[in-house]
N, C-alpha and C positions, 0 to 999 in steps of 0.2 A: 395691419400695416405697421412695420417697424417704426419706432419713434425714438429720436435722439436729441439730446441737448447739444447745441452748437453755439459756443460763446463768441459769435462774430456777427457783423452786420449781415442781415439776410434781405436781399432785394430781388423782386421778381425779375426774371430774365438773366440774372447773374449766374456765373459758374463759380463754385467755391470748392476749396480743398477742405475736406472734412478732417477733424482732429484725428491724430494717430490712433487713439483709443477707440474712437468711433469706427475708423477704417478697419481696425482689427476685428471689432465686433461684427461688422458687415461681412468680413471674410469668413468668420466662424459660422455666421448664419447662412452662408453660401448664397448670398444675394447676387444677382446677375445684372449685367448691363440692361438698362431699361426698367429695372424694378423701381417701384415707387417707395418713398419713405416720407415720414413726417419729421420736420425739424422745428425746433423752437429755440429762442435765444434768451428767454427770460424777460423780454420786454413786452410780452403780451401777444396773444394770437400764436398761430403756428403756420408753417409753410409746407406745402406739398412740393416735393422735389423728386427728380428722376436721376438714377445713377448713370453717369456717362463714362466712368472709369472705376474699375475695381481691381485692387491688388492686395497682397498680403499685409502691407503696411501703409497703404495709401488708397484713398478713394476720393472721387470728385462727383459732385452732383450739380444739376442745373435746377434753380428755383423756378417753379412753374406757377404757383398760386398761393395767395395769402388767405388764411382762414382766421377771421377776426373773433372767433369764439373765445369767450372768457369763462374760465371755470372757477375763479376765485370766489370766496365767500364775500357777501356785501359789506362785511365789517371785519376788522382785524381780530384774529384769534392768536394769542401768544401763549407759549408754554414755557414756564420757568420750572426747570427740572433739576432737582438735586441729584448728584451723580450716584447711580446705583452700582452694584458690584458687577464684575465681569463684563460681558458683551451686551448686557441688558439695555444700555443706553443706545446702542446701534438699533435694536428692535424698536425702542420707544421713538426714536427719531424717524425711522421708516414709517411706522404707523401714524405718527402725528402728521407727517407730510401728506400721506395718503388721505387723511381725514380733513385736510384743509388748513392746518396751522400755518400761519404766515411768518412767525418769528419763534425761534427757539433760543432760550437763555439757559445755558448750563450753569448750575450753582454748586459751589463748594460749601457744604453744610457741616456743622459740628459732628453729626452722627454718620456722615458718609464714610464708607469703608475705603473707597478709592481716594487717594491723595495724589494729585498730579503736580509735578514741578512745571516750570514754564516751558521747558523743551518738550516734555511729554504732552502737555496741554496743547501745544501747537500741532504736534503730530496727530493727536486725537481730533482736533478741529479739522484738519485736512481730511482725515478719514470720514468724519461726520458730514462734511460738505459733499463728498462723493456719494454718501448714502442719500443725502437730500436730492442730489442730481438723479440718481437711479430711481428713487421713489417718485420723483416728478415725472420722469419718462414713463414709468409704469402706470401711474394713476391718471395720466392725461392732463396734468397741470401745466400751464404755460409760463408760470413764474416760479422761481426758486424761493423757498423759505429762507429767511435771513437767519444766520447763526451768530449769536453774540459770543463774546469772549468769556471764558470761565471766570466768574467773579464770586467772591464770598457772599453768602446769603445776606448777612447784615449790611454790607455795603450796597447790595442791590436794593434792599428794603428801604434804604435811606434816600433813594432817588425820588425826586418829586415830579418828574416830567412824564411819568407813566400813566396810562389809563387805568381804569378800575382793575384791581387785583383780587382774585378769589383764591383762598387757600383751601385745598381739599384735605379733609381730615376724617379719619374713622370716627372721631368724636363729634362731628358736625351735627348741628340740630336741624339743618335744612339740606335737602338734596340739591344738586346743581339744576336739575329739571324744575324743581319748585321755584328756585331763585329766578330762573329764566322766564317762567310764566308770569312773574310779577314785575319784570323790568323790561324796558324797551330794548330792541336789538341794538347792540353797541359793541365797541371794541373792548375786549377784556383780556386779562392775563390770568391763566390758571396755573397755580403753583402746586407742585407735587414733589414728594420725596421725604427722605428720613430727616 
């Protein structure tokens, strides 16, 4: 069943206009009146809806049923990722969301090849948010991972309000699996990158 993020209130029995991007996707998929789709708004659970109007640039659906199923991990898993070169960050974000990461913190590190000014950083953030949305639709998650603003790694390390942070290094003396076996389930941040 096709699945779409719809950032609006979803109420059983209501009729909603789907976002233009979603309407276009529905048109491309050649969905028809009466076809069912699954919608989620990032607030938990998903909604079964039926298409009642389909056009090239607009679509409407009637919300029929709420499904309270939650697919999130029982504890927060954050990824602090130093910027890699090229489009690798897109792939990293996609896979992280598919695997259940709830927060993604892009980091500007000393050895990063990519250097973004504030304007480029904002454009990249918008692009990464669209990847988070698509990965959530694809993987069945009902909540969107949060994306932090690009910050310098030293500034981020100085923050005191974060939960346990783990730095992954090729020179590490313990694997992440070994560490996890000796600690209770808890919210963690995994830090990766140059």
